[in-house]
N, C-alpha and C positions, 0 to 999 in steps of 0.2 A: 503493498501500501503507498504510497505519493503523502509525502511529508507536505501538511498543510500549514506553512510558515507567517505569520503577516507581512503585511506589505512595508518594505521597511525604502527608506530616501535616506540621500543624503547629500548634505548644502555647506562645500568648502571641501576645498583637497588640499590637505593635508600629512606634516606627521603621521598623527596619530589616527585623522579614518583613513590612511594608506594601511595603517595596520589592521584597526575592524574592516578594510574592501578584504585585505588580505586573506582574512579570514572566512570572511560569508561566500568570498571567489571559492576556497578552495572545499567549501560543506556542501556546494550549488546551491546556495541559500539566494533566492530573486532577490534586485533591489535595484536602484535607480540612483542615479548622480544628476542631480539637478544643476545643470548648470546656466548661471545668473546672463551670457551672451552666445551670440553663434561665436565668437572667436577660440572659446573655452570649450566651445563643442567640438569642432573643428580640432584642434588641437586634441583632444583628446583620443579621437576618433581614429587619428593619425599615426599618434606616438601608447604604443604601451607604455604602463605602470612597470617599473624593476623593481621589484623587495626581494630584498635577505634577510631571514632571521636568524634570529640569537645560534641558531644550530647550523649555521653557513650552508640551509640552500638557497640556491637563488631561483625565481620565480617570473615569469614577462608575461602580466595582466593585463589582456584586452577589453578595455573598456567597450568597445563599439555598440556593445547590446543591452548596454546598462545606460544608456547617453539619455535625456530629456532636456530640451528648453524651456526652462523654469518658466517662461512666459508662455508657452502654449501649450504647457502637458494640464490636461484633464482628470486625471489620477488623483485618487485623493492615498495619502497614509495612516499607516496607522502608527508609525514611528519615524521620524524625521531627525539624524543626528544633525548635530550643526557641527560645523569643523571651522569655522570664524575667529580670530581672536576678539578678546572681550570686550576691543571697543567698538568694533562693529556688531554686535553679538543682537542690539535691540532692534537694527534694520533688517541683518538674516531674521530674525522672529517676526518682525510684521511682514518682511515680504513670503515666509513662509506658511503662516497662517491660515491659509487659504485652502492649503492642501492637507490639512489634518484632516481625516474620519470625523466623525461626532465625537470619540472618545481617543481620539487618536491624543498622544504625547512627544513631546518634543523631548531629544536626551542630548543634553549643553554637557560637553568633554570638556570646555575652558577649565587653566588653573583660574585659582579662589576661588572664591564662593559665588557662582554665578545668579544660584536662585537669587538671592538678595536683590537685585535688580526687578524682578519681576514676581513677584509678591503678589498680583494681581490673576495670575496665572499660575497658581501655588498647586492648584492638582491636576494640570497640564504639561509637569517639568519631572522629569527624570535626571539626577544628578550624575554624569559619569566622572569617577576620578581614575586619573589611567595611570598604573603601575611599573611603564613601561618604558623604556626611553626610544626613540626613532630618528633619525637623523638625514635629509637629505644628504648625500655625501658630490662633491667635485663634478663627478661623472654622469647625475641623475639618479644613482640606485636609490632608496627609501633600506635605510640599512637599521635594522632591529638591534641594537647591543646587548638588549638581557630581556630575558621573560617576565614579563608580568602580568597582572591581571586587571579587567575592568570591574569598577567596582561598581555597580549600578543600585540609587535608591531612589524612592519617590520623594519628592519636596515636599509630600505632604509626610513623610515617618513610614513609609508602607512600604515594602518589598515590592520590589514591579512583578511580572508577570515570568514565570518562571519560567516560560517558551525557551529564553534569552539560554537555558543551560545547555537548548540544542543548537540555538543557532552559531555561538560561535566558539565555546570549546571542540575539538582541543587545542587547536591553534591559538585562541585566546582566551584564557580562561577566565570567568565571571563565578561574582560575588554577589550576590544579591542582599542588600541592609536593608532596613528599620532607623538604624542609625548613620546614615548620610553626612552629620553636620559632623559626628565624631572623624571619620573617614575625610572630610574637608580640611579642616581645622589641621590634622596632621598631614597633610598632604602639603598645605601650605607654608607651613613653620617647614617642613621641608626646601618647597620651591624658595622662599624666603633667604635663603643661601647656594644653591644650586644656580638658580636663577637670580636672584635680587643681588647679591652680595660679590657673585660671582663679578656679576656685568657694571655694578659699581667696582673694578678694579680693572675692568674686562681683562679675564683670564681662565684658561681652561680650566678645570677639577685639579689635574694634578698643580698645575702653577698656585691654587686656590688653597688645596687643602696640604700641599708642604712647603708652607711658610708658616712659623710661630704662630707670626702677629696676626695671621689672616682665620686659622683655626679659632685664636682666642676671638675675633670679632667674631664668626660662626658659629661658636657657643652665647657668650653676648647676645647674639638674634635668638636665638632659640631660645635662648629666658627669658625677655622678654615676652613671647610670641604664649610663652608655658604658661607666664602669669594670667593671661585674658583668658586662655583656655579653662584654667583652675576657679577666677574668676567668673568666668560665663555656666561653672556646673557642669562641663561637655567634657563626656566622658573618651577620651583619646580612643582612637578607632587607628590600628597599626595597618599601613598596604604591603602588604607581601612583600619579603625581599630587605624591608625598608627596616629602621632602627625608630625606639621609642625617642619621643620631643621630651616626656617626662623624666627620660636616663639619661637626657644628654645636657639638659637644664638645670641651672643651679634650685637648690631647695627640695622641696620632701620628694624620695624613691632618687635621687641625684646615683649615679654612679662616681668616684672618685675623677677627677681633671685628668691626672696623666692616660686610667681609658678613655675618653671621652676623645683626648687627642689621636692615641691610638686608632679610635676607628672613624676618624678623618681624617688621616695619615692613610690608612689600606684603602679608604675613598679613593683619595688620590691617584691612588698606585695604580687600582684596578681602572680607573676613567681616565688617567694622562690627559690625553688630547680631546676628552670630551670638550668642545664649548658650547654650553647649551644655550638652549632659544631664544633666551632678551639678550645672551653675550650673542647671538647670530644675529638679532636684529641689530645691533646695533654696530655690526662689523657688516653691516649690507646698509645702513641710515634709514631706518625701518624706524617704526614708532612701537615703543615698548608698552608691557603690560601692567610695568611697575606700581598703576594705582591701584591694581586689581592684586599686587598682590604684598608687596611690603607695604603697599599704599591702603591695602583692607586694615593691618596692625595697624597703621596708624591713626585711623581714623576710627575704630574699636578701642584703642586705647584714651585718644580725648572724650569718646560715649563714656567710656568707664574711668577716666579718668589714673589710669596708669600711666607711667613715664615708659616711651618705648625711643630711648635718644639714636641707638643705633639704626634702629628700623626709619625713622627719620632720616637720618644721615645717609643711608644705601639712597632712599629715594631721590632727596636734593641731587646726589652726585651721578644718579643713573640720570635722572634729568638734565641737569648740567650739558652729561656728556649727550645727548640727541640736541640740545641746544646750541653749542659748540659744531656739529651736525649741517643744523642749518634746516 
């Protein structure tokens, strides 16, 4: 008997959505890519996506039969995965809302806590916390450097439909949760150092974590976020393959400082050449998501009356780099 899957569309092609596309493609799950213009449609029609997974296997993904021009589509979808940057999220939501079925939902896979931008759509949003790293390397190949899960949780606090356990695994493990906020804040803390702090210094993870002063700053950054998480009474949920913020940040439950430094050194050695997405944005003169990562910490710190000077400095420095580039 043939599997009956929900209808799935993807709006916005990037490193994260390509990894999801790879899993859908391998599992022969039907999906559509909503192209915003004919140029995008034609370029994706002519050039297959090349993807390499963490086990080294390369695959060419021909998207020709999966493409549709958004403004011309008459289809409705049960799920639309939104793959744009945070700063463009409102625009993508508005463009795609007419393509959802009456019970359809968006899946937001952005960094930070994007659900906070759309309280009025709370019952129509699933948050997706990404637990892997995929980068577009110099020859156009998308390279996924580590095995990681996609953590899905309803913005309303429920677990999503279990059908996702059939749609993406084994190529992309899935965790369904009713504790989305705990995962979101954990990932935000990780991004605050590997994206925000690394971008403030415009360094690879090796350059960042093999420097004592930078490691010290990383631990100060997560300590500020740990204080916010504890004040909000959020139970931290650790993304598989990551490390608990409650143990890295100072205070209750913290590991000895030398162990924390050792953990960061090991990360620096393992991912020595990785320039994370925000560093790449600065490298290529693109606007960053700093307001939605460390900036989210600064905003919440002001609400709660908690000083977050290190996160404030990171936001200021990244914006300084952006202004210098014009």
